[in-house]
N, C-alpha and C positions, 0 to 999 in steps of 0.2 A: 504494500499499500504506500502510495506516495502522498505527502501532504500537499494540499492546494496552497495557493498564495495566501489564503486567509487562515492557515493553520488547521484546516479540517483534514481528516483522513479520507482519501478516496476509497470507497468500497466497491463501486461499480463504474467502469469507464464507459465510453460511448459504445465500443464494440461489445462489451459484456451486456449492456442494456439492450442493445439490438438483438443479441442472442437470447436474452430472457423474453423479449417481446415475441420473437419467433416461436420459441417453445411454448409460451402461453397461448399464442394463436392456435398452434396445433392442438393443444389441450382443449381449448374452447371448441374447436371444430369437432374433435373426437367425441366430446360429450354431447354435441348438438348436431351431428351430421345429418340427422333426419329432418331437421328444421329447414323450411324454405327461406326463412329470414330470421334475423337476429338484431337486437337493439343493444348497442354499446352506450351506456349512460355514464359519461365522465364527469366527475366532480371538478368544477371550475376552480383554479386554472389547471394545475398539473395533471389531475386525473382526466380532464378533457383532452389535453395534449397526448397523454398516454393512450386514451381511447382512440384518437385519430391514428396513432401509430399501429395499434392493434387492428383497426379497421383496414388500413392499407395492406397489412400482411394477410389478414383473413381473405380479402378480395383476391390476393395473389394465389392462395392455396385452396380456396373453397369455392364451390358453385352455389353460394347462398347470398341473398341480399342482405347487406349490412347497413343499418341506419345508425346515425350518430345523434345523441341527445346530450345537450349541455345541462348539467345540474348545478344550480347556483344556490348557496345557502350562506348564512352568516355563521361561521364556525364558532365565534365567541358567544353568540346569543341565538342559537338555532330555533328556539321557540318564539322569539319576538318577531322575526322576519320570516314569512313563508318561504318554503323551498320552491324554486321555480324550475320547470322542465321546458327547454326550448330546443327545437321548434315545437310548439304546442300541438301541431297537427299530426304528429307521429302517433299512431295508435299503438297502445301496449296490450290491447285485449288479446289474450291467448298467445302472447309472444314470449320468447325467452329474452329476458333482460339481464345483461351483465353490467353491474355497477362497478365502475373503474375509479380507483384512486391511487396516488403514488405511494403513500405510506399507511400502513395499518398499525396504529399505535394502541389506543385503548378501545377503539371501535365506536367512539362517541359520534363522530361525524357520519359514519355509515349508518348507525342505529337511527339517528334523526332523519336521515335521508330516506331510509327504507319505507317509512310510513307514507311517503308521497307517492309511491308506486302502487300500493295496495288497492286504492280506489279504482285503478285502471285495469284491474283483473288480469295481470300477466300470467302466463302459463307457469313460469318459475322465475326466481330472481337469484342470480349468482354474483359472486363478488370476485373481482381481479385486482390485485395490488402488486406493485413492483417490489416493494419491501414490506415484510411482516416483522414487527418488532417484538411481538409476544408479550404484550402487557394488557390482556383483555380485562376490561371493566364492564363491558356490555356484551350481550350474547351474540356476538358477530365474529364469524370466521371467514377467512378468504378461501374461496373455492379454487382459485388459481393464484399462485404466488410465484413471482420471479425469483426472489431472494429472501431467504428466511435468516433473520439475525437476532440473536438474543442480545439485548442491550440493557443498561441500567436506566432507571427512570430519569436520571440527570442527563443522560446523553440524548442527542437529537439527531435525526436523519434529515438531511436537506437534499432534495432531488432538483437538479437543474436540467431541463430538457431543451434549453436553447443553445446556441453555439458557444456562448461564453460560459466557461466552467461546466460544460456538459458532463454530467455524471451524478452519482449518488455519494454523498459525503456524510461521514460520522463526525459529529462535533461533541 
């Protein structure tokens, strides 16, 4: 592991992240190969970027229609501001929805988000995360995990999916 300029430890570089995305896309397809379409719902901002990357890879390897949904919520006050799903015209009725986020820490963000899908009657809801930290406080588990890393509560994972500092870092 090489430290980044801001003294964080690199745990996944760009190549490794791309490999994780490819593996996760194959796993998603293997579990849902009988589905004609799939909805990837990414939690804005990084989860949505990750969902876009997964969608591109799924379109390369699978003959199924992939829809992207942007999930926006206030992570510090999830009850005060309603969760939004955009674009609103995408139907979730009887569809497989894969909720995507960059890091699964306590499960709080995902737990608050899940309730916004239930009124739409999806066939099933699965969860994909790039990094799972293993600090569950909510009954949420990742169905598809790119990298599993046990950390202390004081450590933080930062994922950068833009060209500057592209990678996952432990701080």
